C-alpha distance (Angstrom), angle and dihedral (degrees) to the residues before:
residue distance angle dihedral
M1 . . .
D2 3.80 . .
F3 3.79 98.7 .
N4 3.77 132.8 120.2
L5 3.82 119.8 -157.8
N6 3.80 88.2 -139.7
Q7 3.83 87.4 72.3
I8 3.81 88.3 73.2
S9 3.78 111.6 78.1
N10 3.80 122.9 -140.5
K11 3.80 92.8 -103.0
K12 3.78 115.8 132.1
Y13 3.81 96.3 -137.9
F14 3.79 133.7 25.9
S15 3.81 130.4 -161.4
I16 3.79 121.0 -125.1
K17 3.82 88.9 -107.2
E18 3.81 92.1 55.4
V19 3.81 91.6 46.8
S20 3.79 90.1 47.5
T21 3.80 89.8 54.8
I22 3.82 93.8 45.8
C23 3.82 93.9 47.4
K24 3.82 93.8 38.4
V25 3.81 93.9 -131.0
E26 3.79 132.0 114.8
P27 3.83 119.4 -95.5
H28 3.81 91.3 -117.5
T29 3.82 88.2 58.6
L30 3.80 90.3 53.6
R31 3.80 90.7 50.1
Y32 3.82 90.3 50.5
W33 3.81 92.0 49.2
E34 3.82 89.5 50.5
K35 3.80 89.0 60.0
Q36 3.80 93.8 45.7
F37 3.81 101.1 43.4
N38 3.80 119.0 53.8
T39 3.81 91.0 -169.5
I40 3.81 93.6 68.0
F41 3.76 106.9 85.1
F42 3.76 126.8 -167.7
I43 3.76 132.0 176.7
H44 3.78 124.1 -128.3
R45 3.76 114.4 -146.9
S46 3.78 132.1 178.3
G47 3.75 112.9 -40.4
N48 3.82 90.0 28.9
R49 3.83 91.1 -88.3
R50 3.78 119.1 162.7
L51 3.78 115.6 -122.1
Y52 3.79 121.8 -175.1
Q53 3.80 132.3 -163.2
Q54 3.81 127.4 -141.3
K55 3.82 92.8 -98.7
D56 3.81 89.0 54.7
I57 3.80 90.6 53.8
I58 3.79 90.7 50.9
N59 3.82 90.0 51.9
L60 3.81 91.1 47.9
I61 3.79 90.9 51.7
K62 3.80 89.2 50.7
V63 3.81 90.4 50.8
K64 3.80 90.7 49.8
N65 3.79 90.3 50.3
F66 3.81 93.1 48.8
L67 3.81 93.6 48.1
K68 3.80 103.0 35.8
E69 3.81 105.6 27.2
E70 3.80 102.2 30.8
G71 3.82 95.7 32.9
M72 3.81 95.0 -130.8
T73 3.77 124.8 161.5
I74 3.81 120.9 -115.6
K75 3.81 89.4 -103.2
G76 3.82 92.9 50.4
A77 3.79 92.0 46.8
K78 3.83 90.4 50.0
T79 3.79 90.7 53.2
K80 3.79 93.5 47.2
L81 3.81 93.0 45.3
E82 3.80 91.8 50.9
G83 3.80 88.7 52.5
S84 3.79 92.5 51.4
K85 3.82 96.3 43.2
E86 3.80 93.5 99.3
D87 3.80 91.1 47.3
T88 3.80 91.1 54.6
S89 3.79 94.8 55.7
L90 3.80 91.4 46.9
N91 3.81 92.9 47.2
F92 3.79 91.0 46.7
K93 3.82 90.2 52.6
I94 3.81 90.8 49.6
V95 3.81 91.5 50.2
E96 3.80 91.3 49.9
D97 3.81 91.0 49.2
L98 3.80 91.2 49.7
K99 3.82 91.0 50.2
E100 3.81 89.5 53.5
I101 3.82 91.2 49.7
L102 3.81 89.9 49.2
K103 3.81 90.3 53.6
I104 3.79 90.3 52.9
L105 3.79 92.2 50.5
């Protein structure tokens, strides 16, 4: 997976266009993945706009990797993503802690 966590800014919410650019997939692909994967959460705000958080982007990048790089089916990717769900939250917490330490230094 050719992705660096530094590519995701420290913003709290991202638009579908920003996520599309970060993940290098079309917005319609993101909308399709939302329907297929229950583990990818997005928030609807006024105007029915999709807003994503950093953890959602990480999950989307994992989905892209499973489907495009590893050649998995949707069902296989769902299973693998469910298994790595706990790892994502832990890794995300570690990254946030490291960013805070870096600010102090």
